[in-house]
Structures are given as structure tokens and as C-alpha cells.
C-alpha positions in Angstrom: -20.0 6.5 40.9 -20.5 2.9 39.5 -17.7 1.4 37.6 -17.9 1.0 33.8 -18.1 -2.4 32.2 -14.6 -3.6 31.7 -15.3 -4.7 28.1 -16.6 -1.2 27.3 -13.5 0.3 28.9 -11.3 -1.6 26.5 -13.6 -1.2 23.5 -14.1 -4.9 22.9 -17.2 -7.1 22.8 -18.1 -9.5 25.5 -16.6 -12.9 24.8 -13.6 -11.3 23.0 -10.5 -13.5 22.7 -7.4 -12.9 24.7 -5.7 -11.5 21.6 -8.6 -9.0 21.0 -8.5 -8.0 24.7 -4.8 -7.3 24.5 -5.2 -5.3 21.3 -8.0 -3.3 22.9 -5.8 -2.5 26.0 -2.8 -1.6 23.8 -5.0 0.9 21.9 -6.4 2.5 25.0 -3.1 2.6 26.8 -1.5 4.3 23.9 -4.4 6.8 23.6 -4.5 7.7 27.3 -0.9 7.4 28.3 -0.1 10.4 30.6 3.2 11.2 28.9 1.2 11.7 25.7 -1.6 13.7 27.3 0.2 16.3 29.5 -2.6 18.8 28.7 -5.4 16.4 29.5 -5.6 15.7 33.3 -8.4 13.2 32.8 -6.2 10.9 30.7 -4.4 9.5 33.7 -7.7 8.3 35.2 -8.7 6.6 32.0 -5.3 5.1 31.7 -5.6 3.5 35.1 -9.2 2.4 34.3 -7.9 0.6 31.2 -5.2 -1.0 33.2 -7.7 -2.2 35.8 -9.9 -3.7 33.2 -7.0 -5.5 31.4 -5.6 -6.9 34.7 -8.9 -8.7 35.2 -9.8 -9.7 31.6 -6.3 -11.0 30.7 -6.6 -13.7 33.4 -8.8 -16.6 32.5 -10.1 -17.2 36.0 -10.7 -13.6 36.8 -12.4 -13.1 33.5 -14.7 -16.1 34.1 -15.7 -14.7 37.5 -16.3 -11.2 36.0 -18.4 -12.7 33.2 -20.6 -14.4 35.9 -20.7 -11.9 38.7 -19.6 -8.6 37.3 -17.7 -6.2 39.5 -19.2 -7.9 42.6 -16.7 -10.8 42.0 -13.9 -8.5 43.3 -15.7 -6.7 46.1 -15.3 -9.4 48.8 -17.1 -12.7 49.5 -18.0 -13.7 46.0 -16.4 -16.6 44.2 -13.5 -18.0 46.3 -10.4 -19.8 45.2 -8.6 -17.1 43.3 -6.3 -14.5 44.2 -4.6 -14.7 47.5 -5.5 -11.1 48.6 -7.3 -10.3 51.9 -11.1 -10.4 51.5 -11.3 -13.3 49.0 -12.1 -12.9 45.3 -9.5 -12.4 42.6 -7.4 -9.6 43.9 -9.5 -6.4 44.0 -10.2 -3.8 41.4 -6.9 -1.9 41.2 -4.9 -5.0 40.1 -1.1 -5.0 39.6 -0.4 -2.0 37.4 3.2 -2.9 36.5 2.2 -6.4 35.6 -0.5 -5.4 33.2 1.5 -2.6 31.6 4.7 -4.6 31.1 2.6 -7.1 29.1 2.3 -4.6 26.3 5.3 -2.3 27.0 7.3 -3.6 24.1 4.4 -3.3 21.7 3.7 0.3 22.8 7.1 1.8 23.4 9.7 -0.7 22.0 10.8 1.6 19.2 10.8 4.7 21.4 13.1 3.0 23.9 15.5 1.7 21.3 13.7 -1.3 19.9 13.7 -5.0 20.7 16.9 -7.0 20.7 17.8 -9.1 17.8 17.1 -12.3 19.7 15.0 -13.3 22.6 15.7 -13.9 26.3 19.3 -14.5 27.2 20.5 -15.5 23.8 23.3 -14.0 21.9 22.3 -10.5 20.7 24.6 -10.0 17.8 23.4 -7.0 15.9 22.6 -7.2 12.2 24.7 -5.2 9.8 23.3 -2.1 8.1 22.0 -2.2 4.5 24.2 -0.4 2.0 23.3 1.6 -1.1 25.4 1.8 -4.3 24.6 4.1 -7.2 25.6 2.6 -10.6 25.5 4.5 -13.9 25.1 2.4 -17.1 24.9 3.4 -20.8 21.6 2.9 -22.7 23.4 0.3 -24.8 24.2 -1.7 -21.6 20.7 -1.3 -20.4 19.5 -2.7 -23.7 21.8 -5.8 -23.7 22.5 -6.3 -20.0 26.0 -6.8 -18.6 28.1 -8.3 -15.9 29.9 -5.5 -14.0 32.5 -5.5 -11.2 32.0 -2.8 -8.5 34.1 -1.9 -5.5 32.0 -1.3 -2.4 33.5 0.3 0.8 31.9 -1.7 3.7 32.5 -3.6 6.9 33.5 -7.2 6.8 33.9 -9.9 9.5 37.2 -9.7 11.3 39.4 -12.7 10.3 41.6 -12.3 13.4 38.8 -13.1 15.9 36.4 -14.8 13.4 33.8 -12.1 14.0 33.4 -12.7 17.7 35.2 -9.5 18.8 37.2 -11.4 21.4 41.0 -12.0 21.2 41.7 -15.4 19.6 38.1 -16.0 18.7 37.0 -16.6 22.3 33.3 -16.6 23.0 31.8 -13.5 24.8 30.5 -13.9 28.3 27.0 -13.1 29.6 26.5 -9.5 30.7 26.3 -9.5 34.6 24.1 -6.4 34.6 21.2 -7.6 32.5 21.9 -11.4 32.7 22.1 -11.6 29.0 18.7 -9.9 28.3 20.2 -6.7 26.9 17.7 -4.6 28.8 17.2 -3.5 32.4 14.0 -2.5 34.1 13.5 0.1 36.7 10.4 0.9 38.8 9.3 4.5 38.7 6.1 4.9 40.7 3.5 2.7 39.0 5.6 2.6 35.8 8.0 -0.1 34.8 10.6 1.6 32.6 12.8 -0.6 30.4 16.1 0.7 28.9 19.0 -0.7 26.9 21.6 -2.2 29.3 24.4 0.4 29.7 27.0 -2.2 30.3 26.6 -4.3 27.1 24.7 -1.7 25.0 21.9 -4.2 24.4 24.0 -7.0 23.1 23.5 -9.2 26.2 27.2 -10.1 26.2 30.5 -8.5 27.1 34.0 -9.1 25.9 36.7 -9.3 28.6 39.6 -9.3 26.2 38.7 -7.4 23.0 40.4 -8.3 19.7 43.3 -6.0 18.9 42.4 -5.8 15.2 38.7 -4.9 15.4 38.7 -3.6 19.0 35.8 -5.8 19.9 33.5 -4.9 17.1 34.0 -8.2 15.2 34.3 -6.4 11.9 36.7 -4.1 10.1 36.4 -1.5 7.3 37.4 -2.9 3.9 36.7 -2.4 0.2 35.0 -5.4 -1.4 34.9 -6.2 -5.1 31.6 -7.7 -6.3 30.4 -8.9 -9.7 26.9 -7.7 -10.3 24.6 -9.0 -13.0 22.7 -6.1 -14.6 19.7 -7.6 -16.5 18.6 -6.3 -19.9 15.8 -3.7 -19.6 16.9 -1.8 -16.5 16.0 1.8 -16.3 16.7 4.7 -14.0 15.4 3.9 -10.6 15.7 0.1 -11.0 16.8 -1.4 -7.7 18.8 -4.6 -7.5 19.1 -6.3 -4.1 22.1 -8.5 -3.2 21.1 -10.3 0.0 23.9 -10.6 2.7 26.3 -8.3 0.7 25.9 -5.3 3.0 27.7 -4.4 6.1 28.8 -7.2 8.4 27.0 -7.6 11.7 28.5 -6.8 15.0 30.2 -9.7 16.7 29.2 -12.3 14.2 25.7 -11.0 13.6 24.1 -11.4 10.1 25.2 -9.1 7.3 22.8 -6.5 5.9 21.9 -6.3 2.2 23.4 -4.3 -0.6 21.0 -2.3 -2.8 22.2 -1.2 -6.2 20.3 1.7 -7.7 20.6 2.0 -11.5 20.9 5.3 -13.4 20.8 5.1 -17.2 22.8 7.8 -18.9 21.2 10.0 -21.6 22.0 9.0 -25.2 22.9 11.4 -28.0 20.6 9.7 -30.5 17.8 8.0 -28.6 15.4 9.2 -26.0 13.7 6.6 -23.8 10.1 6.4 -22.6 9.6 3.1 -20.8 10.2 0.3 -23.4 10.0 2.6 -26.4 12.8 4.7 -27.9 12.4 7.9 -29.8 14.8 9.1 -32.5 14.5 12.5 -34.2 15.7 12.2 -37.8 16.3 15.3 -40.0 15.2 15.0 -43.7 15.7 17.5 -46.5 12.9 19.6 -47.8 13.0 17.8 -51.1 12.9 14.3 -49.5 10.0 15.3 -47.4 8.1 16.7 -50.4 9.0 13.9 -52.9 9.1 11.0 -50.4 11.6 8.2 -50.4 13.4 5.9 -47.9 15.9 6.9 -45.3 18.3 4.8 -43.2 18.1 5.1 -39.4 20.3 3.6 -36.5 18.9 1.1 -34.0 20.0 0.6 -30.4 21.5 -2.8 -31.1 24.0 -1.2 -33.5 22.2 -2.1 -36.6 20.3 -0.1 -39.3 16.7 0.2 -40.1 15.1 1.6 -43.3 12.0 3.8 -43.1 9.8 4.9 -46.0 9.0 8.6 -45.9 5.6 9.4 -47.5 5.5 12.2 -50.0 4.4 15.5 -48.5 5.6 14.6 -44.9 5.7 17.5 -42.4 7.9 18.0 -39.4 6.8 16.0 -36.4 5.4 13.1 -38.5 6.1 9.8 -36.7 6.7 6.3 -38.0 7.2 3.2 -36.0 9.7 0.4 -36.2 8.2 -2.6 -34.4 10.4 -4.5 -31.9 13.3 -2.1 -32.2 12.9 -0.5 -28.7 14.0 -1.7 -25.2 13.4 -5.1 -23.8 11.0 -5.4 -20.8 12.9 -6.0 -17.5 10.7 -9.0 -16.6 10.4 -10.4 -20.1 7.7 -10.1 -22.6 7.5 -8.2 -25.9 10.2 -5.7 -26.8 9.3 -2.0 -27.2 9.2 -0.1 -30.5 11.4 2.7 -31.9 9.5 5.8 -32.9 11.0 7.8 -35.8 10.1 11.5 -35.7 10.8 13.5 -38.9 12.3 17.0 -38.7 12.1 18.7 -42.1 15.2 20.9 -42.5 15.1 24.2 -44.2 18.2 24.7 -46.4 20.8 27.3 -45.5 23.6 29.2 -47.3 21.8 29.1 -50.6 23.6 30.0 -53.8 22.2 32.6 -56.2 21.0 29.8 -58.6 19.3 27.9 -55.7 17.5 31.1 -54.6 16.4 31.6 -58.2 15.0 28.1 -58.4 13.2 28.4 -55.1 11.6 31.7 -56.1 10.4 30.1 -59.3 9.1 27.1 -57.4 7.3 29.3 -54.9 5.5 31.1 -57.8 4.4 27.7 -59.1 3.4 26.2 -55.7 0.4 28.3 -54.7 -1.8 25.2 -54.6 0.7 22.9 -53.0 0.6 24.4 -49.4 -2.9 23.6 -48.0 -1.9 24.3 -44.4 -0.6 27.7 -45.2 -3.6 28.5 -47.4 -6.0 27.4 -44.6 -4.1 29.4 -41.9 -4.0 32.7 -43.9 -7.6 32.3 -44.9 -8.5 32.1 -41.2 -6.3 35.2 -40.6 -8.1 37.1 -43.3 -11.5 36.3 -41.8 -10.3 37.3 -38.4 -9.1 40.7 -39.5 -12.3 41.3 -41.4 -14.4 40.5 -38.4 -12.3 42.9 -36.3 -13.0 45.7 -38.7 -16.7 45.0 -38.5 
């Protein structure tokens, strides 16, 4: 059976760049990797086919020969000067599987095998510290005005005794003899090259012969830290504040992680928040609602506001105080405060009050349009049911 075009095998166009070819191979290798296709016997063949195509197209000389002569360039006699294998040409169709696969090994399986090191070849592989989370509850008043607050964060800090190196007296670690400072070791398993974290140095690339007695070689110790945090005005529940470098110290002098402060705003007894707006439910007497007048209401800044209640107001009626809500976190106009009226029915009436209300009720037949409309609809409903 004739071989498929190498460009078709990798799913790229002829004339594709080296980057596009590598991406195409990465995609096919991931799709047809035998470990991911145990139930598909044909996957291994396609995996090898993709490797063969990539082994040719990744090399500029082999690619040029293939573009000119096709598969014949590697079947003996065509185009000298290349590969150093018997029969001339550029090395035959099978290629060096481990070479091609190792080119994209980190891209395909780096996370699965434990991820890449913090630094490249042979350099110090000090691990970055973890990010930390701190939950902070603040009052609505503090969220309105903002504040500077001190917090205590349990975390890991650099060891003063060894200056974060992990070695006694601050001595520098030595290069790991097992992985030569790479932090990874490779082993050949059939036609696979398997890369694993070095068991001697745990991927750090360095070892400590004489560990620090205080931190036991970690380069950091557990300690509570006191930090001053600026809480800006306008924060709300869910707001996240990032303090770069204030997280857990890195291993053996590695960079510190970040501290993330998550804000939770406590509920208020008078105000209910909805974004930048505040809602305040204000009870008014039945007579005030009927006759109208002004009422005094509290504001979140500790002041007072005056609201005019229109005559004949009903429960649920809302009025707005402009600019008396919460500030926006990123600046801009301040929200409003919404006053919602709750008309209160009097309780514990005296005999005289009851007498006045009965007299008033007899005289107010035309003063309750909503009641009149409702009971008129009820009467029509009952009559229609009788019909």
C-alpha cells in the first residue's frame, strides 16, 4: 500500500512553517497515542505514521528533499548528501522515533508527568511558594468608607538561619549527580522515551549535603505574619485583593507566592445592598401615609436625609435619594439610596380610637379606590360563576 502524503498525515498544508508542522504533530500524537487509545488497535499505526512524517518534515534538508522528490527521496539512490544511513538519502522512512517524540514530549505530557521545572537546563530549580487565601469580613460602613486593616496570616517565610538556601550556614546547594542539575531523568522503554522527576533531588536539580538544623533543608519555616491591608471604598462580597509576593515563601530561596484576600461584607440591620444602591425600608404611620408629610431617614455615612411622603402613599412606594448609596470600587458616580415605605397598621387601640376609626370608615367609602376596584371585580367574578 502506498504511503500517505506526510503533510496530509500531520493535517497541515504544503509549505507549512516549522511551527505549524510541530503543532500538527503534537495534535496527532495526542490524538493517536496508544496509552490513550487502548481500545483502538489502529491508533498505534497512525501514531507511528505521524512520527515518521514529523521526523522528515521537522528537518529542513529532509523536508526540501521530500518537497522535491516525495517518498522516493528516502527509498535509496535519490538526493545524496544527507543522512549517514546505508543506501543514501536522508535516513529512511521510519526515522528516529525517540528523537521526534521527545521534541514534543513536554508539550504533550509535561503536566501529567509532574510539570516542567521552574527554570531551564541545569539552573537552580528553586520552587515557587504557594498562593494563599485569606477571608476577611468587613462591615457595610467600612465597605462604604474603606479602611486600613491589620491581619495575621499563618504562612511560610524564608529561614533566617540559612538565608533561605536550606543549607547549614547559608552554603550553596550542589548540583544533583543523578540528573546533572536537570531535575528530570529519562528512561528508554521500547520506542518510548519516558521522562520523570529526579528521585534524588525531587526535581530541584540540586541537593543539600548539610541541611539547616532550623528548617531541615526546606529554606523556610512556619510563622504568623502581620500585614497591613488597604481595603478600598466600594468593595463588596466576592471582591478579591491580590498582594503580590505576600504568600508562602518558596523552597530554598524560590520566589514567594501571592496572597489573595477575599472580602465578605456583613449584613446590615438598616440597609440592604444591591450593587452600588442601598435599600432602606421605612415604616410610616397610617395617618402620615394618608395625609403626607416629611420623614427623616438615616444614611450610610452616619448622616440624616429628609424625604417627602406624598399624601395617599401605599406600602411599597419607593423614593430615591440621589448619591446616598455606595461608591463604585473603580471610581465614578456613587449609587443611590432607595426608600421603601411600609404603612403600619396601628395596634392596641383604645376604645376612643376604635370609635374614631369606625366613624372614619363610614365616611371613607370613596377614599379607597383600590379596595373598590378589587371588590367590584370580585362581584363580577361571582356573578359570572353563577351564570
